[in-house]
Biotite code that builds the C-alpha atoms (Angstrom):
import biotite.structure as struc

atoms = struc.array([
    struc.Atom([-0.585, 1.835, -13.495], chain_id="A", res_id=1, res_name="GLN", atom_name="CA", element="C"),
    struc.Atom([-0.439, 1.677, -9.719], chain_id="A", res_id=2, res_name="VAL", atom_name="CA", element="C"),
    struc.Atom([-3.480, 0.193, -8.069], chain_id="A", res_id=3, res_name="GLN", atom_name="CA", element="C"),
    struc.Atom([-4.716, 0.353, -4.509], chain_id="A", res_id=4, res_name="LEU", atom_name="CA", element="C"),
    struc.Atom([-6.627, -2.621, -3.175], chain_id="A", res_id=5, res_name="VAL", atom_name="CA", element="C"),
    struc.Atom([-8.584, -2.489, 0.045], chain_id="A", res_id=6, res_name="GLU", atom_name="CA", element="C"),
    struc.Atom([-9.421, -5.574, 2.081], chain_id="A", res_id=7, res_name="SER", atom_name="CA", element="C"),
    struc.Atom([-10.672, -6.529, 5.508], chain_id="A", res_id=8, res_name="GLY", atom_name="CA", element="C"),
    struc.Atom([-14.229, -5.316, 5.282], chain_id="A", res_id=9, res_name="GLY", atom_name="CA", element="C"),
    struc.Atom([-17.160, -7.448, 6.282], chain_id="A", res_id=10, res_name="GLY", atom_name="CA", element="C"),
    struc.Atom([-20.061, -7.864, 8.648], chain_id="A", res_id=11, res_name="LEU", atom_name="CA", element="C"),
    struc.Atom([-19.477, -7.309, 12.354], chain_id="A", res_id=12, res_name="VAL", atom_name="CA", element="C"),
    struc.Atom([-21.669, -6.814, 15.392], chain_id="A", res_id=13, res_name="GLN", atom_name="CA", element="C"),
    struc.Atom([-21.761, -3.471, 17.135], chain_id="A", res_id=14, res_name="ALA", atom_name="CA", element="C"),
    struc.Atom([-18.879, -3.158, 19.547], chain_id="A", res_id=15, res_name="GLY", atom_name="CA", element="C"),
    struc.Atom([-16.647, -5.422, 17.507], chain_id="A", res_id=16, res_name="GLY", atom_name="CA", element="C"),
    struc.Atom([-13.430, -4.647, 15.619], chain_id="A", res_id=17, res_name="PRO", atom_name="CA", element="C"),
    struc.Atom([-12.320, -4.765, 12.017], chain_id="A", res_id=18, res_name="LEU", atom_name="CA", element="C"),
    struc.Atom([-8.973, -4.046, 10.464], chain_id="A", res_id=19, res_name="ARG", atom_name="CA", element="C"),
    struc.Atom([-8.890, -2.662, 6.958], chain_id="A", res_id=20, res_name="LEU", atom_name="CA", element="C"),
    struc.Atom([-5.827, -2.939, 4.774], chain_id="A", res_id=21, res_name="SER", atom_name="CA", element="C"),
    struc.Atom([-4.835, -0.981, 1.690], chain_id="A", res_id=22, res_name="CYS", atom_name="CA", element="C"),
    struc.Atom([-2.097, -2.415, -0.477], chain_id="A", res_id=23, res_name="ALA", atom_name="CA", element="C"),
    struc.Atom([-0.450, -0.590, -3.328], chain_id="A", res_id=24, res_name="ALA", atom_name="CA", element="C"),
    struc.Atom([0.676, -2.587, -6.338], chain_id="A", res_id=25, res_name="SER", atom_name="CA", element="C"),
    struc.Atom([4.070, -0.883, -6.347], chain_id="A", res_id=26, res_name="ALA", atom_name="CA", element="C"),
    struc.Atom([6.624, 0.308, -3.845], chain_id="A", res_id=27, res_name="SER", atom_name="CA", element="C"),
    struc.Atom([8.563, 3.567, -3.706], chain_id="A", res_id=28, res_name="ASN", atom_name="CA", element="C"),
    struc.Atom([5.427, 5.548, -4.423], chain_id="A", res_id=29, res_name="LEU", atom_name="CA", element="C"),
    struc.Atom([6.633, 8.588, -2.473], chain_id="A", res_id=30, res_name="ASN", atom_name="CA", element="C"),
    struc.Atom([3.271, 8.847, -0.751], chain_id="A", res_id=31, res_name="ILE", atom_name="CA", element="C"),
    struc.Atom([2.803, 12.102, 1.109], chain_id="A", res_id=32, res_name="ARG", atom_name="CA", element="C"),
    struc.Atom([-0.535, 11.424, 2.725], chain_id="A", res_id=33, res_name="THR", atom_name="CA", element="C"),
    struc.Atom([-2.771, 8.431, 3.071], chain_id="A", res_id=34, res_name="MET", atom_name="CA", element="C"),
    struc.Atom([-6.458, 8.766, 3.796], chain_id="A", res_id=35, res_name="ARG", atom_name="CA", element="C"),
    struc.Atom([-9.372, 6.522, 4.576], chain_id="A", res_id=36, res_name="TRP", atom_name="CA", element="C"),
    struc.Atom([-12.698, 7.829, 3.378], chain_id="A", res_id=37, res_name="TRP", atom_name="CA", element="C"),
    struc.Atom([-16.080, 6.308, 3.915], chain_id="A", res_id=38, res_name="ARG", atom_name="CA", element="C"),
    struc.Atom([-19.473, 6.642, 2.337], chain_id="A", res_id=39, res_name="GLN", atom_name="CA", element="C"),
    struc.Atom([-22.658, 5.586, 4.070], chain_id="A", res_id=40, res_name="ALA", atom_name="CA", element="C"),
    struc.Atom([-25.749, 4.749, 2.013], chain_id="A", res_id=41, res_name="PRO", atom_name="CA", element="C"),
    struc.Atom([-27.410, 7.936, 0.805], chain_id="A", res_id=42, res_name="GLY", atom_name="CA", element="C"),
    struc.Atom([-24.698, 10.160, 2.231], chain_id="A", res_id=43, res_name="LYS", atom_name="CA", element="C"),
    struc.Atom([-21.686, 12.029, 0.915], chain_id="A", res_id=44, res_name="GLN", atom_name="CA", element="C"),
    struc.Atom([-18.236, 10.567, 1.186], chain_id="A", res_id=45, res_name="ARG", atom_name="CA", element="C"),
    struc.Atom([-16.482, 11.741, 4.339], chain_id="A", res_id=46, res_name="GLU", atom_name="CA", element="C"),
    struc.Atom([-12.880, 11.684, 5.440], chain_id="A", res_id=47, res_name="LEU", atom_name="CA", element="C"),
    struc.Atom([-12.490, 9.318, 8.366], chain_id="A", res_id=48, res_name="ALA", atom_name="CA", element="C"),
    struc.Atom([-8.750, 9.420, 8.985], chain_id="A", res_id=49, res_name="ALA", atom_name="CA", element="C"),
    struc.Atom([-5.482, 10.556, 7.462], chain_id="A", res_id=50, res_name="SER", atom_name="CA", element="C"),
    struc.Atom([-1.781, 10.144, 8.074], chain_id="A", res_id=51, res_name="ILE", atom_name="CA", element="C"),
    struc.Atom([1.146, 11.947, 6.506], chain_id="A", res_id=52, res_name="THR", atom_name="CA", element="C"),
    struc.Atom([4.600, 10.661, 5.682], chain_id="A", res_id=53, res_name="SER", atom_name="CA", element="C"),
    struc.Atom([5.708, 12.468, 8.850], chain_id="A", res_id=54, res_name="ALA", atom_name="CA", element="C"),
    struc.Atom([3.158, 10.415, 10.810], chain_id="A", res_id=55, res_name="ASN", atom_name="CA", element="C"),
    struc.Atom([0.854, 13.331, 11.535], chain_id="A", res_id=56, res_name="VAL", atom_name="CA", element="C"),
    struc.Atom([-2.601, 11.836, 11.998], chain_id="A", res_id=57, res_name="VAL", atom_name="CA", element="C"),
    struc.Atom([-6.058, 13.290, 11.959], chain_id="A", res_id=58, res_name="ASN", atom_name="CA", element="C"),
    struc.Atom([-9.435, 11.749, 12.635], chain_id="A", res_id=59, res_name="TYR", atom_name="CA", element="C"),
    struc.Atom([-13.014, 12.751, 12.114], chain_id="A", res_id=60, res_name="ALA", atom_name="CA", element="C"),
    struc.Atom([-14.720, 13.513, 15.413], chain_id="A", res_id=61, res_name="ASP", atom_name="CA", element="C"),
    struc.Atom([-17.083, 10.623, 14.789], chain_id="A", res_id=62, res_name="THR", atom_name="CA", element="C"),
    struc.Atom([-14.259, 8.050, 14.837], chain_id="A", res_id=63, res_name="VAL", atom_name="CA", element="C"),
    struc.Atom([-11.744, 9.662, 17.197], chain_id="A", res_id=64, res_name="LYS", atom_name="CA", element="C"),
    struc.Atom([-10.745, 7.313, 19.974], chain_id="A", res_id=65, res_name="GLY", atom_name="CA", element="C"),
    struc.Atom([-12.065, 4.260, 18.110], chain_id="A", res_id=66, res_name="ARG", atom_name="CA", element="C"),
    struc.Atom([-10.118, 4.195, 14.815], chain_id="A", res_id=67, res_name="PHE", atom_name="CA", element="C"),
    struc.Atom([-6.360, 4.051, 14.344], chain_id="A", res_id=68, res_name="THR", atom_name="CA", element="C"),
    struc.Atom([-4.645, 4.722, 11.026], chain_id="A", res_id=69, res_name="ILE", atom_name="CA", element="C"),
    struc.Atom([-1.142, 3.449, 10.416], chain_id="A", res_id=70, res_name="SER", atom_name="CA", element="C"),
    struc.Atom([1.482, 2.588, 7.837], chain_id="A", res_id=71, res_name="TRP", atom_name="CA", element="C"),
    struc.Atom([2.730, -0.884, 7.158], chain_id="A", res_id=72, res_name="GLY", atom_name="CA", element="C"),
    struc.Atom([6.426, -1.571, 7.475], chain_id="A", res_id=73, res_name="SER", atom_name="CA", element="C"),
    struc.Atom([7.023, -1.179, 3.745], chain_id="A", res_id=74, res_name="ALA", atom_name="CA", element="C"),
    struc.Atom([4.891, 1.967, 3.407], chain_id="A", res_id=75, res_name="LYS", atom_name="CA", element="C"),
    struc.Atom([3.061, 0.547, 0.445], chain_id="A", res_id=76, res_name="ASN", atom_name="CA", element="C"),
    struc.Atom([0.552, -0.992, 2.825], chain_id="A", res_id=77, res_name="THR", atom_name="CA", element="C"),
    struc.Atom([-1.718, 1.015, 5.070], chain_id="A", res_id=78, res_name="MET", atom_name="CA", element="C"),
    struc.Atom([-4.170, 0.043, 7.766], chain_id="A", res_id=79, res_name="TYR", atom_name="CA", element="C"),
    struc.Atom([-7.248, 1.278, 9.535], chain_id="A", res_id=80, res_name="LEU", atom_name="CA", element="C"),
    struc.Atom([-7.925, -0.436, 12.825], chain_id="A", res_id=81, res_name="GLN", atom_name="CA", element="C"),
    struc.Atom([-11.542, 0.088, 13.779], chain_id="A", res_id=82, res_name="MET", atom_name="CA", element="C"),
    struc.Atom([-12.647, -0.745, 17.313], chain_id="A", res_id=83, res_name="ASP", atom_name="CA", element="C"),
    struc.Atom([-15.955, -0.419, 19.106], chain_id="A", res_id=84, res_name="ASN", atom_name="CA", element="C"),
    struc.Atom([-17.774, -0.250, 15.795], chain_id="A", res_id=85, res_name="LEU", atom_name="CA", element="C"),
    struc.Atom([-21.218, 1.292, 15.651], chain_id="A", res_id=86, res_name="LYS", atom_name="CA", element="C"),
    struc.Atom([-24.052, 0.767, 13.146], chain_id="A", res_id=87, res_name="PRO", atom_name="CA", element="C"),
    struc.Atom([-23.442, 4.293, 11.875], chain_id="A", res_id=88, res_name="GLU", atom_name="CA", element="C"),
    struc.Atom([-19.965, 3.209, 10.777], chain_id="A", res_id=89, res_name="ASP", atom_name="CA", element="C"),
    struc.Atom([-21.596, 1.129, 8.059], chain_id="A", res_id=90, res_name="THR", atom_name="CA", element="C"),
    struc.Atom([-20.511, 2.086, 4.573], chain_id="A", res_id=91, res_name="GLY", atom_name="CA", element="C"),
    struc.Atom([-17.950, 1.619, 1.855], chain_id="A", res_id=92, res_name="ILE", atom_name="CA", element="C"),
    struc.Atom([-14.423, 2.462, 2.944], chain_id="A", res_id=93, res_name="TYR", atom_name="CA", element="C"),
    struc.Atom([-11.958, 3.814, 0.411], chain_id="A", res_id=94, res_name="TYR", atom_name="CA", element="C"),
    struc.Atom([-8.211, 4.112, 0.560], chain_id="A", res_id=95, res_name="CYS", atom_name="CA", element="C"),
    struc.Atom([-6.743, 7.243, -1.038], chain_id="A", res_id=96, res_name="ASN", atom_name="CA", element="C"),
    struc.Atom([-3.093, 8.227, -1.307], chain_id="A", res_id=97, res_name="VAL", atom_name="CA", element="C"),
    struc.Atom([-1.656, 11.560, -2.292], chain_id="A", res_id=98, res_name="LEU", atom_name="CA", element="C"),
    struc.Atom([1.600, 11.755, -4.158], chain_id="A", res_id=99, res_name="GLN", atom_name="CA", element="C"),
    struc.Atom([3.305, 14.947, -5.258], chain_id="A", res_id=100, res_name="LYS", atom_name="CA", element="C"),
    struc.Atom([1.138, 15.309, -8.358], chain_id="A", res_id=101, res_name="THR", atom_name="CA", element="C"),
    struc.Atom([-1.379, 12.499, -8.212], chain_id="A", res_id=102, res_name="ALA", atom_name="CA", element="C"),
    struc.Atom([-4.179, 11.128, -6.109], chain_id="A", res_id=103, res_name="SER", atom_name="CA", element="C"),
    struc.Atom([-4.862, 7.400, -6.190], chain_id="A", res_id=104, res_name="LEU", atom_name="CA", element="C"),
    struc.Atom([-8.020, 5.643, -5.079], chain_id="A", res_id=105, res_name="TRP", atom_name="CA", element="C"),
    struc.Atom([-8.965, 2.097, -4.331], chain_id="A", res_id=106, res_name="GLY", atom_name="CA", element="C"),
    struc.Atom([-12.337, 0.626, -5.240], chain_id="A", res_id=107, res_name="ARG", atom_name="CA", element="C"),
    struc.Atom([-13.491, 0.354, -1.672], chain_id="A", res_id=108, res_name="GLY", atom_name="CA", element="C"),
    struc.Atom([-14.423, -2.341, 0.794], chain_id="A", res_id=109, res_name="THR", atom_name="CA", element="C"),
    struc.Atom([-17.827, -2.751, 2.417], chain_id="A", res_id=110, res_name="GLN", atom_name="CA", element="C"),
    struc.Atom([-18.157, -2.516, 6.179], chain_id="A", res_id=111, res_name="VAL", atom_name="CA", element="C"),
    struc.Atom([-21.471, -3.452, 7.733], chain_id="A", res_id=112, res_name="THR", atom_name="CA", element="C"),
    struc.Atom([-22.092, -3.107, 11.459], chain_id="A", res_id=113, res_name="VAL", atom_name="CA", element="C"),
    struc.Atom([-25.193, -4.778, 12.823], chain_id="A", res_id=114, res_name="SER", atom_name="CA", element="C"),
    struc.Atom([-26.947, -3.519, 15.932], chain_id="A", res_id=115, res_name="ALA", atom_name="CA", element="C"),
])
């Protein structure tokens, strides 16, 4: 079974950057859309950013201008570059990919932004 593994989370001061990675355990997944979701403590999971196989990107208003979503060269690796991080960006970040008939999720990586 294909697995998604996120990495790159950690503790960072406000204003600093982090780069999250999401690696799939297989190639040729025919991914249509890749998404990064996040869930802050006590809050519902929200969609932070998405990118399609045609490179159409969308961002939540709360991260627009600060986060950049992208594919890796092999398209079984995906990234979320997060700049100018704020304490309210703290949460667990999840990678999610949509195939034609399936949706895959990683287990998440913790991002903590200190004031």
